[in-house]
N, C-alpha and C positions, 0 to 999 in steps of 0.2 A: 452150613460148615461150622466144624465148631470151632470155641476156643483156640485150642490145639494149633491149627492149621493158622487159622487169623494170627495168630502170632507165630508162628511156620514163616507168613508171609510178609510178614514186616520182616524178619529176622532174614530171611533170603535177598529181602530190594536193600537191603540195611548193606549186607557183604555188595550186591551188584557195583550200591550206590559207591564205596569206600574202595571194590577195587578198580574202578574207570575211572576214578577221583573225581562227579560229579559236584561241582561245585552248586548246580540252577537245574532243576526241573522241572516242568510245567507242562502241564496235556491238561488243555480244554477248550475255551475259547478263548477266540487272540480282542482281551477288547484295551479298552485303556487303561482302565484300574490296576489288569492284571502285568503290560507296560509299565508302568509305575510303581511296582510292588520290585517289579525282576531289575528295574533297575537303582533302586532305593538293594538290591540285596547286590552287584554290579560289584556299588562305589565299595563292598568292605573285602573284595577278593584282590582287585591288583593292586599291585604294588606301585606305576607311576597315577597318574592323572589323565597320562598318554595314554596306557594302556583301558583304562578305564572310560575315560570316551567312545578310544574303539574298538569296544566291545560291547557297549550302550548304543552307538551307531550302527553294529553289526544288526544286532538284537533287533533294532528299533527293522531298521532294512527287511529280514526273514521273518518276524510278524505281520509284513504290512504284507511281503509273498505266500503266507499262510492266506489273508485273509484275503489275497490276488485270488490267487487258485486253489481253494483248498475245497471240496468238490461235497465237502460235508460245510454247513452254517449253520447259526444260529441266530435269533435277534440277539437284537443286548437292550436292555433295558437301560443303565446304563451308556450306552454313546448311541441308541438311539437308530440304530443300522443291525444287519448285517452283516456278523463277522464270523470271519474263519473261524476249523475246528484241528487245533494239529496238538503237534509237543513242539519245545524250543530244551534245547542241553545245552550250559556253560559247562566244559571242565576242563579242569589239565591236567597238563604231563605230570612223570614220571617226575621230573625235576625240578616241576614249576618256570622251566624257559618259557612255556608258549603255553597258550588257551586256547579250546576247541569251540568254538563255537555255532550248531548245530541243531536243522530244525525239520519236522518233518509233517508232514498230512497227505489224506488221500486224494489222486486230483482225477480226472479221467483221462483212459485211455489215448481219448483223440487228441490229449493237447499234447505227450513225449516230446512227438516229433518234433514241436515246436521248443518245446523249454530248450527238448536236445541242442540246437539250432541255434537259442540263443545263444548258451552256458557255452558251449562252446565253441562259439564266436565270440565272449567277451573273454572267454579265460588265453587263446593265446595274442590279445593285443597287450600290445608294451604300453610302458605306463600313458605315449605321448599320443599315439593311437587311444589310451581308453578316456582321454581328456578330449579329445576329439567324436569321439565318438557319442559321450557325455552330451557333449555342447547341442553336438547331431539332435539328439532325443530329446532333449527341451525343447526343442525348436518343432518336435514332428508331436504334435496333441496324440496322436490315434498311437505311438508308439513308444508311450515311457513308461512302459513293465519296465524296461530294462532301465533303467537311470538307477535301481536301487539295490542291481545285486553290482551295475559297476562304480558305485560310493564300495557297494562289498567289499570287493577287491581295492580300488584305493586305498582304501584303509587298512585293511588287514595287513594287505603287499603279500597276498600270497592269491593263486585259485581258487575259486570252489568247486570242492568236490562235491560231484551226488550221483544218485541211482536209486534207479524204482524197482521198487520189488511190486509183481503181481500179487493184487487180493481178491481179486472175479474176471468175469471176462469181461468188467467193462472198466472198474479202477487200478489202480496203484497203491501205493506208496513210496511219496517222493522224499529222499531224504535230501538235506545242501546240507555243508559243514565248510566250515571255510578253519584257517591256524591264523590265529595271529601270537606273533612271538612277544615277548614280557618286555616291554622298555625297562632298563633301568633308573633307577630316582636321580 
């Protein structure tokens, strides 16, 4: 690749980040070190402590979701375990009144129905039902993967949005996003 192509790619990426109001984007292995780095960056973005805590909590849950469901995993020397590979993005809307926290990772197509069923069920629950479902999940060790997603909805106070984009016959790219409204100081 020529130097000019590298410069064009860098500039195109810069324009994309600006256009979509991306505050943070990381693609790769979702290690503890990466989560720590992203957490430091989040502290600089939101106006209020409440919003910062919500963004960080949601980001942690989405990273855990990547580690749980990603079809792509690598061994992390720092974490001493296999971790998922994916992407986490934090962006703001035009007037900075809300943040969007999103994640993406490759999943096996055989997982899609299970994930859709979980997400659709959780999204239709009201606050009281979410609390009850969360407590129920904590008492059912084999089905605790939903507790993080319930926590995301409870903290964000908005439903989860998701999409599955086919990548080949066996895999799809799973996109999960949620909006967090900016709390005023």
